C-alpha positions in Angstrom: 122.9 -8.4 3.2 122.9 -4.6 2.9 124.2 -2.3 5.6 120.8 -0.7 5.6 117.6 -2.4 6.7 116.2 -1.3 3.3 117.9 -2.9 0.3 115.2 -2.8 -2.3 116.1 -0.1 -4.8 112.6 0.1 -6.1 111.1 0.9 -2.7 111.9 4.2 -1.0 111.5 3.8 2.8 108.5 5.7 4.2 107.8 6.7 7.9 105.9 3.5 8.6 108.8 1.4 7.2 111.3 3.3 9.3 109.2 2.9 12.5 109.0 -0.9 11.9 112.7 -1.3 11.2 114.0 1.0 13.9 111.6 0.0 16.7 112.3 2.1 19.9 115.3 3.7 18.1 112.8 5.6 15.9 112.5 8.1 18.8 116.3 8.7 18.6 116.2 9.0 14.8 113.5 11.7 15.0 115.3 13.5 17.8 118.5 13.7 15.8 116.7 15.0 12.7 114.9 17.6 14.7 118.0 18.7 16.6 120.0 19.0 13.4 117.2 20.9 11.7 117.2 23.4 14.5 120.9 23.9 14.5 121.8 23.9 10.8 118.9 25.4 9.0 118.1 25.3 6.2 118.6 21.5 6.5 117.6 19.3 3.6 116.9 15.6 3.6 117.7 13.3 0.7 117.3 9.6 0.5 120.0 7.8 -1.6 120.3 4.2 -2.7 124.1 3.4 -2.5 124.0 -0.1 -4.1 123.1 -3.6 -3.0 125.8 -3.7 -0.3 124.6 -0.5 1.4 121.0 0.0 0.6 119.0 3.2 1.4 120.3 6.0 3.6 119.3 9.5 4.5 121.7 12.4 3.7 121.2 15.6 5.8 122.7 18.7 4.3 123.0 22.4 5.1 123.0 24.1 1.8 125.8 22.2 -0.1 127.5 20.8 3.0 126.7 17.4 4.3 126.1 17.3 8.0 125.8 13.5 8.2 124.3 10.4 6.8 121.8 8.2 8.6 121.4 4.6 7.8 118.4 2.7 9.2 119.2 -0.8 10.5 117.1 -3.3 12.4 116.6 -1.8 15.9 119.2 1.0 15.6 120.7 3.3 13.0 124.1 4.4 11.9 125.3 8.0 11.8 128.1 8.6 9.4 130.5 11.5 9.0 133.4 12.6 6.9 135.6 14.3 9.4 138.5 16.5 8.4 141.7 16.5 10.5 140.7 19.8 12.3 137.5 18.1 13.3 139.4 15.0 14.5 141.7 17.1 16.6 138.7 19.0 18.0 137.0 15.7 18.8 140.0 14.7 20.9 139.6 17.9 23.0 135.8 17.6 23.4 135.4 15.0 26.1 133.9 12.4 23.8 134.2 8.8 25.2 137.3 6.8 24.3 135.2 4.3 22.4 134.1 7.1 20.0 137.6 8.5 19.7 138.9 5.0 18.9 136.4 4.6 16.0 137.4 8.1 14.7 141.2 7.3 15.0 140.8 3.9 13.2 138.6 5.3 10.4 139.8 5.1 6.8 141.0 8.4 5.4 139.5 9.8 2.2 140.1 13.1 0.3 137.1 14.6 2.1 138.1 13.3 5.5 137.9 10.2 7.7 134.9 8.1 7.1 133.4 7.6 10.6 130.3 5.4 11.1 128.8 5.1 14.6 125.9 3.1 15.9 123.0 4.9 17.6 121.2 2.6 20.0 120.8 4.8 23.1 120.3 8.4 24.3 124.0 8.4 25.2 125.0 7.4 21.6 122.6 10.2 20.4 124.3 12.8 22.5 127.7 11.8 21.2 126.4 12.1 17.6 125.0 15.6 18.3 128.4 16.7 19.8 130.3 15.2 16.8 128.0 17.0 14.3 128.7 20.3 16.1 132.4 19.6 15.9 132.2 18.7 12.2 130.2 21.8 11.3 132.5 24.1 13.3 135.6 22.8 11.6 
């Protein structure tokens, strides 16, 4: 089973597919995309198929810099970041919930930063992602 709700390489997800898979979380998905587009223009969207274990995901970039990745799942989505150490330190000073900081602290370290993946199921989750995106882009 792929991480994404969409694991068929031959079928790029469309808006209808997304709405069906995400259900009520599609409002959160659209809100996040609109928010990031307003904050980090020009923002480009690119769907990528990352293999059978991950499936389809949406990469959001400002020029050449990735803001975050969005992975649609059944009833929710994942927001993924690569956070450098400056951003990790800033996150600890930002008032983010301990549950989010715990995920950041336990994330695997890569050359481009810590690979952080957070579920978005509620408006509160969405606000945490918006705050974390701002921290990432500022650092």
